[in-house]
C-alpha angles and dihedrals in degrees: 000000000000130000125301114252122207112256113255110238119260090249090072087073109130114259123229108220089178130059111312090200089060093051091051093049087054090050093052093047090050090048091050092052091051094049097043095052093054090065110013097089096055098086093040096059095103092056094044091047089047090053105038104019118214097122090159092064105028092108086075086071086078100026097048091051096046091045093053093047093050102045092047099053097085092047094051090044092058092042092052087054091049104041103017132262097272100062090046095046092046092048092047091047091053091046091050093049092046090052090049092052091048090048092056089050094047113135099192141016094261092053091048091052092050093049089046085058089050086051090051092051090060091041093061088060091051097051098045100038096044092056093044093050089049087065093042095054098051137048119240095267091057103039093091089062094056095037091052089051090050090047089051093051093046093049097045094045097049091049095044093046098085092046093048091046092052094049093050092046092048101044106023123014130292090242087072087069087076100029093062088063092067101068094038093047090044091055091047090047093051094049091051093048092045104040110022112085125177124192119263112266120221114253093238094048094073109108123214113267115237096226093163090054090047091053092046092047091049092048094046097046090044095053097043091044093049092050089053095044096045098034112109090008110060092020139000117278092244096043124116095256091052096045092046092052094049091046089050092046092051090050088051091051087060092049091049090053092048094048096043093051092055099044122099093216107021123201089227105033121204095239090070090075097025094065110079095216096051094043091049096049088047092055094041092050091045085057090050090056087051097053093042088072091072099063098027097048108023107027092071089053090047095049092051102038102035102026095034095229124158116247093262095051091045089054087054093057091056098038095058089084087066085069100054101030101068091038090055091045092052092050096044091086088073091054099044093046087062104037100017136247096288098049094045091051090047089051091054098044093044090055090045091056092052093047092049090048088051088063089075093063094053107127119250121276087357130173128287094244093064099064089036089057092049090050089051091056094042089056093053092047093049092048089055089048107043103040098053090050094049094045091040096051094043090052093056093065133055129238094278094058103032095088094055093043095050093045091052090052093048091043090055092049093051093045087051091057093049091051091044092053091053099041097043090044090056090045092050095047092045090054092046090050091049094048095043097039100234147059101303131154133198096246095054092043093051089047089054093051091050090053090052094239100111123095126228091265088066092056090053090048090057091047089053092046093053091044088055089052094049088049087055091048090051087056092049090053088050091051089053090050091054093046090057091043098053105022108031117080117245091241122030110234092242118190119231113254 
């Protein structure tokens, strides 16, 4: 889709004539905001619904934000390669803060959902551009340090989000969940404006923006991701709304291909998939998004329903991987400098497949330290997997292609998570229905357990359902291993600094 453009040499990386430390601080603050807002609303739903109503559609508070982030990633990636990182990051930050302010002022659930989508439109710029700038600011030998910092910020913020949201909703007001973004985001924005300086671009160097392609990508991604998010939840998979959305999405895929082939500067250029390294990393990190659904979505339910833990203790079982993941990521440079990016990532994802598979052999009901230990090991394995791939693939392209490349990687990971939530949700509900002999779903069964009305057989059914999900996650990890083994080159074609 579109012509291949020669990679710009690494020396074209934008210079920072201000303080690089201040820019890094701004990137970390921006990353924290994007990660927090993906999860912070979850524990405040009762207060929000009690104030605004709209219980039947509240799930769109999460889905709308994540859909907007996901479908805009390729667009922002291309725009940052065309106009530079700074204007895209500034515009995204302003849009995110505007969405946050509007969310705090929402008068009903429909308005809040619409403003969450506005927030997500800005969040897509934050996620993609922050990761791209991290590679721009540092040479290859120093990139693991900044990437491990960003990984730490993302992991801690994502796990802390529900707790912080609950505290604000309980002791202040749910609107403060969005208002706290304003001072933090304003500081990050000021640091970027003040300290990030990119070289002047020649007037003739500006490429034409493929707005038709951007609109087509946005529409296609929005329709297909909506079908995946809402299928089996708002309506049955084989119902008319579900089939209509999938049919429309497939038709829009054809429109995207047609528009992008004719575009001089396509939003999703063909070289993203024609280059073995980028294609392999995209597919491998898509599988990462898929497998991450098992611990992030289903482990808290398992910890509370099967192990009988309180919500805080259940959150701790999940959060332990935020300790090992960034440490492993920071140390991965010592491994990939010896055996290469591909082999290091294969080592990490191979270990992750075994760890996920080991979850099936946990005793029933078991002790909390057992899944916590597996999560600690899983974080170490995934840190060894993800960071070498991101650093490696960013180092194979020059400045003019790095935004598009980074956005494609993040887009695939986000899409993998969306597909994983749909697929594993269907798997879990299918196992429950088979074990309990009726039309049961995880949400209703978990509610029955919380209310103290469910028998022991229900707890065992939940354990079986989560085991099935972890088996699927193990298969996703094995798939990523095979992709790297057969598709990725043994040695990444890294450009010299």
